[in-house]
C-alpha positions, 0 to 999 in steps of 0.5 A: 736200864735192866729190867728186874721181872719180865711182864705178866697179864695179871698186872697188866689186867691191874694196870687196865682196870686203874687206867679206866677206873682212874682210882686204886680203890675203884679197881680195887672193886671191879677187880673183886681184890684188896686195894694194896694189891692193885697197889703193890701190882701197879708198883711192881709193873712200874719197877719191870718197866723202869718208868712212872705209869700214872700221875697223881692228881687231885681227882684220882690218877691220870696216865702219863707218857709211858702209861698211855703207850702201855694202855695201848699194848694192853688193850690189844692184848686184852682184845686178842685174848677175848678173841682168842677165848671166842675162838677156842669156845671157851666161856665164863659162863652167862653169870657175872657183872654187866655194866650198863651206860645211858642218860639218867633219865632213860635209866631211871624213868625207864629201864630200871623199872623193867629190869625185873624181868631180865633179873628173873629170866637171868639171875646170874647176871649182876646188873650196874646201871651208870648214869651221867650227861656226858658220853661213855668211852667203851673202848676204854671199859668204863661200860660194856653196854651203851645206850645213847640217843646219837650213834657213837663215832668210837671205832671197834663198836658194834651199834645197832639202832633199836628204836626211837622215843618222843618229847612233848611239852608238859606243864602244871595244873598251876602254871597253866592257871596262871599263865594260860594254855598256849594255843599255838606254837607262836605263843610259846615266846610269852611263856617260861621254861625249864631246861638244860644247863647250856654249858654243861650239855656234852651231848647236842642229842639232848639240846631238844628245846632248840627244835621247838622255841628259837631263844626261850626264857629259861627260869630254871636250869638244871642238868638233871631231867629229873630235877627239870621234871619236878620243877615243871611239876612245881609250876616254874614253867614248861618242860620237854620231856620224853613221853615216857618220863610224864605220861603217867605222871597225873601232875603234869598236862600236855602242852599243844598236843599234836603240834608240838613233837620232838624225836630221837633215836636210840642206839645201842653199842657194845665193844665187838670184843664183849659182844659174844660173851654171853652175859654181855650177848644176854643183856643186849638182846633184852634191851633190844627186844624191849625197846623194839616191842615198847615203840609205842609207848615211846613214841606215846601211842600206849600208856 
């Protein structure tokens, strides 16, 4: 089959973004171009290759076999282009967007409260904070940085452990008045809890309540840690929360202090191809330094 035109990097760049976003409109926003431009470039690319690259589904665009094959080549070209830029000292400056991905709780109740410091020192960086209960794939550029409670196994990542945090049991004064304050771990079998929805947990590291009690009596489930927090405040049951989320909340009281403590590591990951880009490097260094300096607070040793 003849080809009507040769491939060019701009078409491949748009293809990469559509493949990663799954929607033309989302890709257009990331690329700062019109929706019609992305649609036209994808059509031109399919014409040049003589094959369809995407299947249209209810949830968006999904790569077909040819699209998955092209994705491997396009990612390799992108990687080589970035490597060549670094080798010859090219830089797009420190300005631009950096997308940080992590779980909802640490994003909303810890990092977002401290990002003003980064904005003050690097005003040209536009921050995007993405939360999800699912792991992020940096190889598919779903984010530039990933702060996680586990060490990602994906290849091509630069991953460093930057600290840890502690979780403790909490209850509202109303709950304690009705059900009493447990004095021993064994008494927890007589109490109610709020926790994650088991079949929606995609990251085993957040199954932390299982580190404290086996087969707890759960009266409220949510895939949101913030919703669990508020349910505990309402008196539904005990909740295991990171101390950074509850330490300053006077509506909750710590339970079994010194007897119940769960720890989780914090890992910061960036794709090798992005780690030396000035804006990504600046955000990486900021988060790593922030977490290391806040270890006492994150481990419940300081308020």
